[in-house]
C-alpha atoms as one frame of an Amber mdcrd trajectory, in Angstrom:
protein
   4.805  -0.629   3.949   6.715  -2.324   6.728   7.090  -2.025  10.492  10.178
  -1.640  12.684  11.720  -5.083  13.200  10.442  -6.402   9.844  12.946  -7.753
   7.371  12.991  -6.440   3.816  15.088  -7.347   0.795  17.155  -4.755  -1.039
  18.229  -5.613  -4.583  20.290  -3.685  -7.113  22.029  -4.068 -10.470  24.486
  -1.412 -11.592  27.628  -0.998 -13.648  29.774   0.594 -10.982  30.937   0.476
  -7.396  28.047   0.457  -4.904  27.707   1.839  -1.393  24.448   1.142   0.476
  23.272   3.406   3.294  20.185   4.019   5.418  18.786   6.763   7.616  18.267
   5.918  10.410  21.342   3.741  10.248  21.021   0.029   9.513  24.065  -1.918
  10.743  26.171  -3.757   8.184  25.481  -1.643   5.117  28.350  -0.206   3.094
  30.382  -1.187   0.023  28.903  -3.940  -2.169  29.349  -5.616  -5.549  27.767
  -3.994  -8.608  24.768  -6.328  -8.359  23.231  -8.133  -5.435  20.454  -8.765
  -2.923  20.524  -8.273   0.801  17.990  -8.847   3.552  18.018  -6.244   6.328
  15.976  -5.641   9.467  14.287  -2.255   9.776  15.375  -0.237  12.797  12.952
   0.704  15.556  11.630   4.188  16.014   9.105   6.464  14.416   9.135   7.618
  10.823  10.378   6.132   7.594  13.665   4.406   6.880  15.303   5.863   3.777
  17.716   3.564   1.965  20.335   5.019  -0.346  22.534   3.596  -3.063  25.583
   5.487  -4.275  27.088   4.257  -7.548  30.393   5.416  -8.975  32.600   4.179
 -11.800  36.350   3.956 -11.446  37.164   5.188 -14.955  34.231   7.564 -15.242
  33.320  10.859 -13.778  29.680   9.952 -13.243  28.454   9.406  -9.702  24.811
   8.580  -9.062  22.785   8.695  -5.873  19.297   7.315  -5.497  17.146   6.424
  -2.546  14.039   4.474  -1.657  11.827   4.875   1.366  10.265   2.213   3.587
   7.360   3.800   5.410   6.716   2.856   8.994   3.192   3.347  10.367   1.335
   5.012  12.002   0.268   7.010   8.962  -2.643   7.502   6.590  -2.605   6.194
   3.044  -5.237   6.538   0.340  -5.965   3.557  -1.876  -8.020   3.896  -5.032
  -9.674   1.459  -7.375  -7.917   2.956 -10.358 -10.149   1.845 -13.222 -12.302
  -1.002 -14.458  -9.836  -1.726 -17.271  -6.886  -2.080 -14.890  -6.348  -4.600
 -12.122  -9.553  -3.643 -10.299 -12.451  -4.947 -12.394 -16.000  -4.304 -11.222
 -18.599  -7.055 -10.963 -22.327  -6.471 -11.189 -24.269  -7.978  -8.275 -27.831
  -8.020  -9.617 -29.532  -9.458  -6.517 -27.772  -7.018  -4.167 -28.228  -4.113
  -6.640 -24.571  -3.137  -6.360 -21.240  -3.119  -8.171 -18.194  -4.578  -6.451
 -14.430  -4.397  -6.848 -11.498  -5.715  -4.832  -8.202  -4.303  -3.595  -5.533
  -6.848  -2.710  -2.758  -5.706  -0.382  -0.225  -8.513  -0.609   3.251  -9.007
   0.830   4.697  -6.901  -2.024   2.748  -3.847  -0.792   2.245  -4.482   2.909
   4.029  -6.251   5.754   1.928  -8.734   7.756   2.726  -6.631  10.851   0.887
  -3.551   9.533  -2.528  -3.195  11.185  -5.618  -1.123  10.468  -6.457   1.663
  12.889  -9.265   3.101  10.787 -10.755   2.921   7.272 -12.601   5.960   5.901
 -14.905   6.217   2.881 -13.612   9.145   0.795 -16.474   8.938  -1.738 -19.713
  10.895  -2.121 -21.524   7.574  -2.513 -22.250   5.015   0.205 -19.687   2.213
   0.269 -19.799  -1.251   1.819 -16.319  -2.400   2.831 -15.519  -6.005   3.648
 -12.518  -8.017   4.799 -12.102 -11.353   6.567 -15.839 -11.782   7.200 -16.309
  -8.236   8.569 -18.553  -5.914   6.544 -19.327  -2.238   7.260 -21.599   0.233
   5.444 -20.136   3.746   5.344 -21.502   7.080   4.194 -19.189   9.778   2.798
 -16.381  10.622   5.260 -17.475   7.950   7.726 -14.892   5.640   9.327 -15.262
   1.893   9.874 -14.308  -0.409  12.704 -11.623  -2.667  11.312  -9.252  -1.755
  14.173  -6.477  -4.235  14.857  -7.052  -6.297  11.695  -4.057  -6.927   9.415
  -4.054  -4.513   6.468  -2.719  -7.268   4.225  -5.373  -9.257   2.415  -8.334
  -8.913   0.067 -10.701  -5.966   0.607 -14.094  -5.809  -1.109 -15.560  -2.423
  -2.038 -19.259  -2.590  -2.867 -21.212   0.420  -4.162 -25.032   0.096  -3.897
 -26.978   1.181  -6.987 -29.052   4.326  -6.642 -32.714   4.552  -7.657 -33.058
   4.122 -11.447 -29.354   3.280 -11.864 -27.983   0.165 -13.539 -24.590  -1.510
 -13.169 -23.126   0.098 -16.288 -23.960   3.663 -15.218 -22.767   2.955 -11.642
 -19.398   1.688 -12.917 -19.098   4.787 -15.128 -19.822   6.943 -12.053 -17.202
   5.342  -9.754 -14.603   4.112 -12.272 -11.276   5.668 -11.343 -12.778   7.559
  -8.413 -13.381   4.929  -5.749 -11.092   5.870  -2.834 -10.661   4.634   0.723
  -8.210   6.023   3.283  -6.388   3.557   5.525  -4.956   4.745   8.840  -2.211
   2.209   9.548  -0.261   1.175  12.641   2.317  -1.406  13.686   1.894  -4.042
  16.374   2.884  -2.638  19.726
């Protein structure tokens, strides 16, 4: 996710002649070597920038088109803690009677210029969200006040244990189903 004016790097490796394109237009794109990297600046304006690569071979009949999209906020995105066996492991917090996991939005996933407008708990269970020293408790469907904070960084998602529940049963209950919705924006 990147904002207008951000620079991104395009890279490709093919076995044919390459033509790079973008919609809306990005100046300087066009014919390139079969493999390469190029840094470009995203154009201003609303909506996504769609980059295309057209590959053709001189002695072959095959022509291939593919495209990739760079999304420009404002927009809503859902992020999920996929599962406890994946990259989002849960920790048991005995004293707080909760389980906790983390989502890391790094420079590979998010430009530093992308800001939070709103974070919403999409779970039936209460969720405590935290980032950069700010912590908010949210019921189902409730939105939190993280407005203006960078989306990039480490987010904690804490689920309080219910009466009679232990960490193992809580993880089983939320594993693969812990979802937050981020409403994102760019700096104005």
